[in-house]
SEVO-640521 format. One line per 5 residues: number of its first residue (from 1); for each residue x, y, z of C-alpha. Coordinates in nm, 2 decimals. Layout:
BEGIN
NUM> X:Y:Z | ...
REM end
This chain:
BEGIN
1> 9.89:8.85:6.18 | 9.68:8.63:5.93 | 9.85:8.45:5.62 | 9.66:8.62:5.35 | 9.47:8.32:5.27
6> 9.13:8.47:5.46 | 9.03:8.80:5.50 | 9.12:8.99:5.83 | 8.74:9.05:5.87 | 8.70:8.73:5.97
11> 8.92:8.72:6.24 | 8.85:9.08:6.42 | 8.57:9.24:6.52 | 8.72:9.58:6.48 | 8.84:9.56:6.13
16> 8.81:9.82:5.92 | 8.80:10.10:6.25 | 9.09:10.34:6.25 | 9.05:10.37:6.61 | 9.16:10.76:6.63
21> 8.85:10.95:6.72 | 8.59:10.88:7.01 | 8.33:10.81:6.74 | 8.57:10.50:6.65 | 8.63:10.37:7.03
26> 8.25:10.39:7.05 | 8.21:10.18:6.78 | 8.48:9.92:6.89 | 8.26:9.92:7.22 | 7.97:9.83:7.04
31> 8.13:9.54:6.85 | 8.26:9.39:7.11 | 7.91:9.41:7.31 | 7.70:9.33:7.03 | 7.83:8.93:6.98
36> 7.80:8.90:7.37 | 7.41:9.04:7.38 | 7.25:8.72:7.21 | 7.42:8.49:7.47 | 7.23:8.67:7.77
41> 7.00:8.45:7.94 | 6.61:8.50:7.96 | 6.59:8.65:8.28 | 6.88:8.86:8.19 | 7.12:8.79:8.46
46> 7.34:8.55:8.34 | 7.56:8.54:8.02 | 7.77:8.25:7.90 | 8.06:8.23:7.62 | 8.17:7.90:7.66
51> 8.18:7.57:7.83 | 8.56:7.59:7.99 | 8.58:7.66:8.37 | 8.72:7.85:8.63 | 8.79:7.74:9.00
56> 8.47:7.92:9.12 | 8.09:7.82:9.05 | 7.92:7.84:8.71 | 7.65:8.09:8.85 | 7.94:8.31:8.98
61> 8.09:8.28:8.63 | 7.78:8.40:8.46 | 7.74:8.71:8.66 | 8.07:8.77:8.55 | 7.93:8.78:8.20
66> 7.65:9.01:8.32 | 7.89:9.28:8.49 | 8.18:9.30:8.30 | 7.99:9.42:8.00 | 7.90:9.73:8.24
71> 8.22:9.88:8.26 | 8.22:9.96:7.87 | 7.83:10.01:7.82 | 7.79:10.26:8.16 | 8.05:10.51:8.02
76> 7.97:10.48:7.68 | 7.57:10.56:7.81 | 7.70:10.87:8.04 | 7.84:11.00:7.69 | 7.52:11.00:7.52
81> 7.53:10.60:7.30 | 7.20:10.55:7.20 | 7.26:10.22:7.07 | 7.25:10.05:7.41 | 6.92:9.87:7.50
86> 6.89:9.84:7.89 | 6.57:9.66:7.95 | 6.75:9.34:7.97 | 7.02:9.47:8.12 | 6.77:9.58:8.43
91> 6.60:9.30:8.42 | 6.89:9.10:8.48 | 6.97:9.28:8.78 | 6.66:9.23:8.94 | 6.65:8.81:8.83
96> 6.98:8.78:8.96 | 6.92:8.96:9.31 | 6.64:8.77:9.35 | 6.67:8.46:9.59 | 6.35:8.29:9.43
101> 6.46:8.34:9.08 | 6.61:8.04:8.86 | 6.85:8.31:8.77 | 6.98:8.42:9.11 | 7.34:8.48:9.13
106> 7.42:8.30:9.47 | 7.46:8.44:9.83 | 7.83:8.64:9.82 | 8.04:8.48:10.10 | 8.39:8.59:10.20
111> 8.67:8.60:9.94 | 8.43:8.50:9.67 | 8.38:8.62:9.26 | 8.09:8.77:9.33 | 8.23:9.03:9.50
116> 8.44:9.12:9.22 | 8.14:9.14:8.98 | 7.93:9.36:9.23 | 8.19:9.65:9.19 | 8.07:9.71:8.85
121> 7.70:9.72:8.97 | 7.81:9.97:9.22 | 7.93:10.15:8.98 | 7.63:10.14:8.69 | 7.38:10.22:9.03
126> 7.63:10.56:9.07 | 7.60:10.66:8.70 | 7.37:10.55:8.53 | 7.03:10.45:8.78 | 6.79:10.58:8.51
131> 6.84:10.31:8.35 | 6.91:10.02:8.63 | 6.72:10.15:8.93 | 6.42:10.35:8.79 | 6.27:10.08:8.60
136> 6.30:9.82:8.91 | 5.95:9.79:9.15 | 5.99:9.81:9.52 | 6.03:9.43:9.57 | 6.30:9.44:9.32
141> 6.46:9.73:9.48 | 6.46:9.58:9.81 | 6.68:9.26:9.61 | 6.93:9.45:9.48 | 7.02:9.68:9.83
146> 7.00:9.33:10.04 | 7.25:9.15:9.79 | 7.53:9.47:9.80 | 7.45:9.50:10.13 | 7.54:9.14:10.22
151> 7.86:9.17:9.96 | 7.96:9.47:10.10 | 8.00:9.30:10.44 | 8.20:9.01:10.30 | 8.60:8.96:10.38
156> 8.74:9.06:10.06 | 9.07:8.93:9.93 | 9.42:9.07:10.01 | 9.49:9.26:9.73 | 9.31:9.51:9.48
161> 8.99:9.34:9.58 | 8.91:9.58:9.90 | 8.87:9.88:9.63 | 8.54:9.63:9.52 | 8.39:9.71:9.89
166> 8.43:10.11:9.80 | 8.27:10.07:9.47 | 7.99:9.87:9.64 | 7.95:10.15:9.85 | 7.88:10.37:9.56
171> 7.59:10.19:9.44 | 7.41:10.20:9.75 | 7.49:10.52:9.85 | 7.35:10.60:9.53 | 7.00:10.45:9.59
176> 7.02:10.58:9.94 | 7.06:10.25:10.11 | 7.28:10.23:10.45 | 7.60:10.05:10.47 | 7.84:10.02:10.71
181> 8.09:10.32:10.68 | 8.35:10.17:10.96 | 8.40:9.90:10.69 | 8.47:10.15:10.40 | 8.72:10.28:10.62
186> 8.86:9.97:10.72 | 8.98:9.91:10.37 | 9.07:10.24:10.30 | 9.31:10.26:10.56 | 9.47:9.84:10.45
191> 9.51:9.97:10.10 | 9.75:10.24:10.22 | 9.98:9.93:10.35 | 9.99:9.86:9.99 | 10.14:10.17:9.88
196> 10.51:10.18:9.84 | 10.58:10.49:9.69 | 10.64:10.71:9.34 | 10.32:10.59:9.20 | 10.39:10.19:9.30
201> 10.16:9.95:9.53 | 10.24:9.56:9.56 | 9.91:9.37:9.50 | 9.83:9.11:9.77 | 10.03:8.87:9.96
206> 10.32:8.84:9.74 | 10.56:9.07:9.58 | 10.33:9.20:9.29 | 10.39:9.50:9.12 | 10.24:9.41:8.77
211> 9.94:9.56:8.54 | 9.70:9.52:8.83 | 9.89:9.85:8.94 | 9.78:10.10:8.68 | 9.45:9.89:8.55
216> 9.34:9.80:8.96 | 9.46:10.01:9.18 | 9.49:10.38:8.98 | 9.19:10.30:8.81 | 8.95:10.21:9.09
221> 9.14:10.52:9.28 | 9.07:10.75:9.02 | 8.72:10.64:8.99 | 8.65:10.70:9.37 | 8.84:11.05:9.29
226> 8.58:11.13:9.05 | 8.24:10.99:9.21 | 8.30:10.98:9.52 | 8.57:11.31:9.59 | 8.63:11.26:9.97
231> 8.97:11.38:10.11 | 9.05:11.04:10.12 | 9.01:10.97:9.76 | 9.29:11.29:9.67 | 9.61:11.09:9.73
236> 9.48:10.82:9.43 | 9.49:11.14:9.18 | 9.88:11.25:9.34 | 10.01:10.84:9.30 | 9.84:10.84:8.96
241> 10.04:11.13:8.83 | 10.37:11.02:8.99 | 10.30:10.64:8.79 | 10.21:10.79:8.48 | 10.60:10.87:8.35
246> 10.69:10.52:8.44 | 10.36:10.35:8.26 | 10.49:10.53:7.92 | 10.76:10.30:7.97 | 10.56:9.98:7.92
251> 10.44:10.07:7.62 | 10.64:10.04:7.25 | 10.62:10.31:7.01 | 10.33:10.10:6.83 | 10.14:10.09:7.13
256> 10.23:9.71:7.25 | 10.23:9.68:7.60 | 10.49:9.52:7.85 | 10.36:9.14:7.87 | 10.43:9.05:8.22
261> 10.24:8.89:8.48 | 9.94:8.71:8.59 | 9.58:8.79:8.39 | 9.75:8.90:8.06 | 9.37:8.78:7.90
266> 9.23:9.11:8.02 | 9.45:9.26:7.72 | 9.37:9.62:7.67 | 9.25:9.69:7.99 | 9.61:9.86:8.09
271> 9.47:10.13:7.85 | 9.21:10.22:8.07 | 9.50:10.35:8.28 | 9.55:10.65:8.05 | 9.17:10.66:7.96
276> 9.12:10.68:8.41 | 9.32:10.98:8.43 | 9.09:11.15:8.16 | 8.81:11.06:8.32 | 8.95:11.26:8.64
281> 9.08:11.53:8.48 | 9.43:11.42:8.55 | 9.65:11.54:8.22 | 9.96:11.37:8.39 | 10.11:11.42:8.08
286> 9.99:11.65:7.79 | 9.65:11.55:7.66 | 9.77:11.51:7.32 | 10.04:11.21:7.48 | 9.77:11.05:7.70
291> 9.52:11.02:7.38 | 9.85:10.85:7.17 | 9.92:10.61:7.43 | 9.59:10.49:7.45 | 9.50:10.47:7.12
296> 9.80:10.33:6.96 | 9.73:10.04:7.26 | 9.39:9.98:7.13 | 9.51:10.00:6.73 | 9.78:9.72:6.84
301> 9.51:9.51:6.99 | 9.34:9.57:6.63 | 9.61:9.41:6.47 | 9.61:9.08:6.68 | 9.37:8.78:6.57
306> 9.24:8.82:6.98 | 8.84:8.71:6.90 | 8.70:8.40:6.80 | 8.53:8.35:6.47 | 8.17:8.49:6.64
311> 8.34:8.81:6.79 | 8.34:8.65:7.13 | 8.69:8.78:7.32 | 8.80:8.42:7.44 | 9.06:8.36:7.72
316> 9.40:8.41:7.55 | 9.58:8.71:7.49 | 9.71:8.77:7.11 | 9.54:8.47:7.02 | 9.25:8.23:7.16
321> 9.50:8.01:7.45 | 9.35:7.85:7.70 | 9.75:7.72:7.83 | 9.83:8.09:7.95 | 9.47:8.13:8.17
326> 9.46:8.13:8.53 | 9.24:7.93:8.74 | 9.02:8.22:8.78 | 8.98:8.29:8.42 | 8.65:8.16:8.32
331> 8.52:8.19:7.93 | 8.34:8.55:8.07 | 8.64:8.69:8.22 | 8.86:8.86:7.94 | 8.56:9.10:7.93
336> 8.76:9.33:8.19 | 8.90:9.47:7.88 | 8.64:9.69:7.84 | 8.82:9.91:8.14 | 8.94:10.05:7.86
341> 8.63:10.23:7.74 | 8.62:10.48:8.05 | 8.71:10.77:7.86 | 8.35:10.72:7.66 | 8.18:10.89:7.97
346> 8.38:11.21:7.86 | 8.23:11.45:7.55 | 8.37:11.48:7.22 | 8.48:11.87:7.32 | 8.71:11.74:7.61
351> 9.05:11.78:7.57 | 9.14:11.44:7.58 | 8.95:11.38:7.28 | 8.97:11.70:7.11 | 9.32:11.71:7.15
356> 9.56:11.60:6.83 | 9.71:11.27:6.93 | 10.09:11.32:6.97 | 10.34:11.07:6.84 | 10.54:10.83:7.10
361> 10.80:11.07:7.27 | 11.16:10.95:7.21 | 11.27:10.76:7.45 | 11.65:10.69:7.43 | 11.78:10.65:7.80
366> 11.71:10.35:8.02 | 11.44:10.38:8.28 | 11.51:10.25:8.65 | 11.20:10.11:8.81 | 11.33:10.04:9.17
371> 10.97:9.97:9.29 | 10.92:9.73:9.05 | 11.29:9.57:9.04 | 11.29:9.65:8.63 | 11.53:9.82:8.43
376> 11.35:9.93:8.12 | 11.48:10.03:7.73 | 11.24:10.07:7.44 | 11.40:10.01:7.15 | 11.25:10.09:6.84
381> 10.90:9.84:6.84 | 10.95:9.75:7.15 | 10.95:9.78:7.57 | 11.23:9.53:7.71 | 11.21:9.52:8.14
386> 11.49:9.36:8.28 | 11.37:9.19:8.57 | 11.49:9.11:8.96 | 11.21:8.86:8.95 | 10.85:8.92:9.16
391> 10.63:8.69:9.41 | 10.94:8.63:9.62 | 10.72:8.57:9.94 | 10.61:8.28:10.09 | 10.28:8.27:9.86
396> 10.54:8.30:9.56 | 10.31:7.98:9.36 | 10.02:8.12:9.39 | 9.97:8.19:9.00 | 9.99:7.94:8.78
401> 10.33:7.94:8.57 | 10.39:8.21:8.83 | 10.78:8.14:8.75 | 10.71:8.25:8.39 | 10.51:8.54:8.47
406> 10.69:8.67:8.73 | 11.07:8.57:8.74 | 11.21:8.53:8.41 | 11.53:8.79:8.35 | 11.39:9.02:8.10
411> 10.99:9.06:7.93 | 10.91:9.22:7.61 | 10.61:9.35:7.44 | 10.68:9.29:7.11 | 10.76:8.91:7.17
416> 10.59:8.87:7.52 | 10.69:8.57:7.71 | 10.62:8.20:7.69 | 10.50:7.93:7.95 | 10.58:7.60:7.99
421> 10.34:7.31:7.86 | 10.58:7.02:8.06 | 10.78:7.07:8.30 | 10.85:6.70:8.30 | 11.04:6.75:7.94
426> 11.39:6.95:7.93 | 11.43:6.89:7.60 | 11.12:7.11:7.49 | 11.15:7.37:7.77 | 11.12:7.72:7.56
431> 11.31:7.91:7.84 | 11.28:8.24:7.64 | 11.43:8.48:7.90 | 11.52:8.16:8.16 | 11.80:7.97:8.23
436> 11.67:7.59:8.35 | 11.88:7.33:8.50 | 11.76:6.98:8.53 | 11.99:6.64:8.68 | 11.81:6.41:8.45
441> 11.75:6.57:8.19 | 11.34:6.54:8.20 | 11.27:6.75:8.48 | 11.38:7.09:8.54 | 11.39:7.39:8.76
446> 11.40:7.76:8.73 | 11.40:8.07:8.91 | 11.04:8.10:9.13 | 11.16:8.31:9.41 | 11.47:8.55:9.55
451> 11.64:8.52:9.87 | 11.76:8.86:9.81 | 11.74:9.14:9.51 | 11.96:9.50:9.48 | 11.99:9.74:9.27
456> 12.25:9.99:9.16 | 12.35:10.21:8.88 | 12.12:9.98:8.64 | 12.27:9.67:8.73 | 11.99:9.42:8.88
461> 12.16:9.12:9.12 | 11.95:8.84:9.24 | 12.04:8.56:9.45 | 11.85:8.26:9.42 | 11.80:7.86:9.45
466> 11.62:7.67:9.17 | 11.61:7.36:9.40 | 11.76:7.26:9.73 | 12.08:7.17:9.54 | 12.17:7.48:9.35
471> 12.26:7.84:9.44 | 12.25:8.11:9.19 | 12.39:8.48:9.18 | 12.26:8.66:8.89 | 12.33:9.03:8.75
476> 12.20:9.16:8.46 | 12.24:9.49:8.31 | 12.19:9.70:7.96 | 12.54:9.69:7.72 | 12.35:9.91:7.45
481> 12.11:9.74:7.24 | 12.21:9.43:7.42 | 12.12:9.26:7.75 | 12.41:9.05:7.96 | 12.33:8.82:8.19
486> 12.63:8.67:8.42 | 12.54:8.38:8.65 | 12.78:8.22:8.92 | 12.65:7.88:8.98 | 12.73:7.66:9.29
491> 12.57:7.30:9.23 | 12.62:7.04:9.45 | 12.64:6.77:9.13 | 12.69:6.80:8.79 | 12.35:6.97:8.59
496> 12.22:7.02:8.29 | 12.17:7.40:8.16 | 11.96:7.56:7.93 | 11.92:7.95:7.87 | 11.70:8.09:7.62
501> 11.69:8.46:7.43 | 11.38:8.57:7.33 | 11.09:8.39:7.16 | 11.03:8.52:6.78 | 10.72:8.42:6.60
506> 10.79:8.21:6.26 | 10.57:8.14:5.98 | 10.53:7.83:5.77 | 10.85:7.75:5.79 | 11.16:7.78:5.98
511> 11.31:8.08:5.73 | 11.70:8.17:5.82 | 11.70:7.96:6.14 | 12.06:7.93:6.23 | 12.23:7.67:6.49
516> 12.52:7.86:6.50 | 12.89:7.78:6.64 | 12.95:7.66:7.04 | 12.83:7.97:7.23 | 12.69:8.14:6.94
521> 12.25:8.08:6.92 | 12.06:8.29:6.63 | 11.71:8.24:6.54 | 11.58:8.49:6.23 | 11.26:8.55:6.00
526> 11.20:8.77:5.76 | 11.05:9.01:6.04 | 11.23:8.97:6.36 | 11.62:8.85:6.49 | 11.70:8.67:6.84
531> 12.02:8.56:6.95 | 12.21:8.48:7.27 | 12.60:8.48:7.28 | 12.82:8.33:7.55 | 13.10:8.59:7.63
536> 13.33:8.38:7.78 | 13.14:8.14:8.05 | 13.39:7.90:8.26 | 13.22:7.60:8.08 | 13.15:7.58:7.66
541> 12.80:7.61:7.57 | 12.63:7.50:7.25 | 12.40:7.70:7.05 | 12.06:7.59:6.96 | 11.76:7.71:6.76
546> 11.53:7.58:6.94 | 11.14:7.49:6.75 | 10.93:7.55:7.04 | 10.62:7.37:7.14 | 10.32:7.56:7.01
551> 10.09:7.81:7.19 | 10.34:7.84:7.45 | 10.43:8.19:7.37 | 10.15:8.51:7.46 | 10.17:8.64:7.14
556> 10.26:8.41:6.90 | 10.14:8.02:6.88 | 10.47:7.90:6.69 | 10.81:8.08:6.78 | 11.17:7.98:6.77
561> 11.38:8.05:7.07 | 11.80:8.08:7.04 | 11.95:7.88:7.33 | 12.26:7.80:7.47 | 12.30:7.47:7.64
566> 12.61:7.31:7.85 | 12.65:7.07:8.17 | 12.81:7.21:8.45 | 13.02:7.02:8.66 | 12.99:7.05:9.07
571> 13.11:7.35:9.24 | 13.11:7.66:9.15 | 13.10:7.78:8.78 | 13.04:8.12:8.58 | 12.81:8.16:8.28
576> 12.80:8.51:8.08 | 12.61:8.55:7.80 | 12.48:8.89:7.59 | 12.10:8.86:7.44 | 11.98:9.05:7.16
581> 11.63:9.07:7.01 | 11.59:9.34:6.68 | 11.26:9.41:6.50 | 11.47:9.47:6.17 | 11.68:9.15:6.13
586> 11.95:9.33:5.90 | 12.02:9.58:6.21 | 12.04:9.27:6.41 | 12.34:9.12:6.24 | 12.49:9.42:6.22
591> 12.47:9.47:6.58 | 12.58:9.12:6.62 | 12.91:9.24:6.49 | 12.98:9.45:6.77 | 12.93:9.23:7.12
596> 12.95:9.35:7.47 | 13.28:9.26:7.65 | 13.28:8.96:7.91 | 13.15:9.12:8.22 | 13.39:9.20:8.48
601> 13.25:9.00:8.79 | 13.44:9.15:9.09 | 13.35:9.48:8.94 | 13.00:9.40:8.98 | 13.02:9.27:9.28
606> 13.20:9.56:9.43 | 12.94:9.78:9.29 | 12.68:9.60:9.43 | 12.87:9.59:9.75 | 12.89:9.98:9.78
611> 12.58:10.10:9.61 | 12.36:9.81:9.59 | 11.99:9.93:9.75 | 11.72:9.63:9.79 | 11.41:9.60:9.60
616> 11.16:9.50:9.88 | 11.07:9.11:9.88 | 10.76:9.23:10.15 | 10.41:9.24:10.00 | 10.33:9.50:10.30
621> 10.49:9.86:10.33 | 10.49:9.83:10.74 | 10.60:10.17:10.76 | 10.19:10.30:10.62
REM end
């Protein structure tokens, strides 16, 4: 990802690490933790990496720095690491929970960020009490217990946060402290209402099935299955096994994970799903395959300029980027990525580590994931998901850039997705994987919520309104290497439209960027080709090679996007397009000579009417 002028070592803490063995992975963890440690406060309780802010207070943000490192340090210690200095960490636990200490973390309250961070402390007390509990004096222990109990009794957010009470409970139980078991049971029961079947949950008040399912629901569930082990945890094992095959389709054969949804700044936390299966002894896939998916993802990250020059993980995804962040991302937030290091708790002799790493298995078919509303294909070097659109409940605007993160028509592991830098500049709109509408050429609207989503025989259908003046019906399906988009648009007045293909990285120049003719937009570089081709719409659409605003894309700071633009009249219009992206431009150009036929809209309508199954827009399973 560098330009050849500067050596990779200036950009990456994992430079020179092959990431193929347990020892390599432990060294990778150490190289992330070492730059963080000089930022620890004198009392040990707080770590702060930068001056940017989240919506919560600074003490809670500093607690993030303290706690999130534990997700990696604790498993490493269990696995025998000899390089961790626990003295300042134990001192920090005492300082942060002491109401009279200058580094006190502040009182936990309902739905407060502190509740999130206490889960890691509960996890740590359960696994390494000799490092965190044994060094404390009687008064310090009393403060720790009081602080954890205070958090345990709070009201947690209506999503994966409910697991945090159960993880806090692990810590309290491990040190012999009483906690209210009825409160635990209430959340055990409520977590069941998020489960929809086949290994899939929805996370929260809006319909969301994103990275939080593998690296939160399954991750915490498998930890509880191992460290608690009571009967209520056994379904967590079964559900993680059920999800394993689906999750393999979220990864490209080079290890890149599907970029979709919020909190992408947690980066390789998603690899923690495979690590958690290993931690729980669940061979949901052959050990060599689990190891392969896990290590390939870490190796993909080793090629990205994800770290700052001092080795700190900043907010961003493949590169430091504040534009895409959430309101709850402090400078310390990215260290949830250390969830990926859970399998360091396992010895080198464990079959997860001792098995020979297996190559990515062939995945030539199209995978239909009804619970996520996705139809996934895995071409070489990518995982591409057609998406029916999520966050369709009344809270659909909950996430910053929620439309871009959940409601595009397509998402990719190789090309990521882009967010808009200015909703009042239609000319600058990226609109990769989306269609936008503008009545004045300035402000524009895209899909944010659906009225209905149906899936049938590899076709996704959605009915949605970008605003009160426009109604859109969209059909999406795969045709060979292309995905085909069909839109029927009813508009009260004439409006401008712009529809984009995949955003691809550009370097110093535009390489072979092509405007194309009417109805044809192709952009190409020496490394990628992206195209969107009109298939006979009711209006003439012009092709454009759009130079996107910088830092709008998660993976590449500078991108090109092929777009089709048009003015559609008042009344009903139909828009048809075939969209292609290829990591081999020569193959991509050859493929463009074999375009799909124009969609048969009556046949698509008949298929959906006859066989369409609803993709639930609910946030809870009311039958649980």
